[in-house]
N, C-alpha and C positions, 0 to 999 in steps of 0.2 A: 914124268908119267905118273898117273894116279895109281892107287892100290886099294884093294879091299882088305880090311883087317877084321878077322873074326875074333870075338871075345865071348867070355862066359859071364853072365850076370850073376849077382849074388844068389838069385833064386834058382840058378842052374840052367836058365834058358840061354840060348846062343843068340848073338846079334852080330851084325856087321856094320862097319862104317866105311864109306868110300871117302878116301882122303885124296886131296889134290897133291900135286908134286911138292907144294910148300908145307904139307903136313896138316893143313886145315881140313876138318871134316865138312864135306859138302853134301852128304846124304847119309842118313842113319836108318836102320831097319827096325822093324818090330822085333819082339822076342820070338824065337823059334824053340820048339821042344827038343829038336835034335840037330846035330851038326850037319847031317845030310840035308835036312829041310832048309837050314841056313844057306848051305851051298847052292841049293836050288833057287833060293831067293836071289843070290848073287847072279846066277845065270840069267834069271828073269830080268834083272836090272841091265845086264850087258845087252840083252836082246832088245829091250824096250827103250833104253836111254836115247838112241838116236831119233826116235819118233816124237816130234813135238806134240802130237795129239795126246800123248800119254801123260803130259804134265798138267797138273791142276794148279793154277796160280791163285793163291789165297791171301787174305788179309786177316790177321788175328784180331781178337776183341780189343787188344791194346794198341791197335793201329800199325803193328809191324807186319812185314810181308814175309811169306814163306811159300813153299810149293811142296806138292806130293807127286810121286811118280807112281803110276798105276800100270798093272799088267793088262793084257788083252781082255781078261775077264772082269776088269774094273776093280780088282783088289789092290789096295795100296801096298807097294813093296818098299817104299822108302819116303822119308820126309826130310826136309832141309832144316837148317837152323833158321832163326828169325833174322830178318834183314831190316835195316832202317829205311830203305828206299825200294821202290819197284825196280829201279835199275840194278840195284844190288842183287835182288832176287833173280832178275833175268840173267845177270852174269853168272849166278850160281847154277841156273839151268844149263847155260852154255858150257859151264865147266863140267857138269855131269855128262853132257852129251859128248864132250871131248875126251874125258878121262875114263869113263866106265867101260866102253866096249873092249878095250885092250888092257885093262888094269890087271895086275897080278893079284893073287890072293895069298894073304899071310894069316897065320894063326898067332894071336897074341899069347905071350908066355903067361902061364897061370900064376 
């Protein structure tokens, strides 16, 4: 089962990563000014992850593939890593759909 890991950036902002059961990061958040805002972001991911319409499938300028997950209001709540293929990206989306809704939340040790 996947898990969300909350960490603090060097600038003091909070962020989360959704990790698959193998430990690979499958979704990363933006920076949040508070831990509670970061936790709200996680709840939004859990709620929106099962909905395929919330995923925006993209291609970067260097030809690699990635996706973003958006909330109901259109705000991006998470971004994937870069994938070499469209199928890799699509597998990443399926992994978020599968792992996010029931993932535990951990705080990374400072």
